C-alpha positions in Angstrom: 2.6 64.6 43.7 -0.1 63.7 41.3 -1.5 60.5 41.0 -2.5 59.0 37.6 -5.4 57.3 38.8 -5.5 55.1 34.8 -2.3 53.5 37.1 -4.0 53.1 39.9 -7.2 51.3 38.6 -5.1 49.1 36.7 -2.8 47.9 40.1 -6.2 47.5 41.5 -7.8 45.4 38.2 -5.1 43.0 38.4 -5.9 42.7 42.6 -8.7 41.8 42.1 -7.7 39.0 40.1 -6.0 37.8 43.3 -9.1 37.4 45.2 -11.2 36.5 41.9 -13.5 33.9 43.0 -17.2 31.5 40.9 -15.6 32.8 37.6 -15.8 36.7 37.8 -16.8 37.7 41.5 -13.7 39.1 43.8 -13.5 40.9 47.5 -13.7 44.5 47.3 -11.2 45.7 49.6 -10.5 48.3 47.7 -11.3 52.0 47.9 -14.7 52.8 47.1 -13.3 55.9 44.3 -11.5 53.6 42.8 -14.3 50.8 42.6 -16.8 53.2 41.3 -13.6 54.3 38.6 -13.9 50.6 37.1 -17.5 49.9 37.0 -17.4 53.3 34.6 -15.0 51.7 32.8 -17.1 48.8 32.5 -14.3 46.5 34.3 -16.2 45.6 37.1 -20.4 46.0 37.8 -22.0 48.0 39.9 -20.3 47.9 43.4 -22.7 49.8 45.6 -25.4 46.6 46.9 -24.4 44.9 50.6 -22.1 42.3 49.5 -18.8 41.1 49.7 -17.4 40.8 46.3 -18.1 42.9 43.3 -18.3 41.4 39.8 -16.2 41.5 37.3 -18.4 42.1 33.6 -16.6 40.2 31.2 -13.7 42.7 29.6 -13.2 43.3 33.6 -12.0 39.5 34.0 -10.1 39.2 30.9 -8.2 42.3 31.7 -7.6 42.1 35.2 -5.9 38.7 34.4 -3.5 40.3 32.0 -2.7 43.9 34.0 -1.7 41.4 37.0 0.2 38.8 34.2 2.3 42.3 33.0 3.2 43.4 36.6 3.3 40.2 39.3 5.2 37.9 37.3 8.1 37.0 36.1 
């Protein structure tokens, strides 16, 4: 079985929307490799810091909400 990391990244980005606070911050309790890929894709700012949250880019906020609605809403 070969994982589709793009789909995994989309699911994590959608779930980041659940913990979104202050408009663009979300708790970073996800796999570091996935967070690094989201950073490389321009969805979040560099997750490597002492903060317990990551900051989503404007594009990341918009995409995370859209993905959440597509994947988890009726």
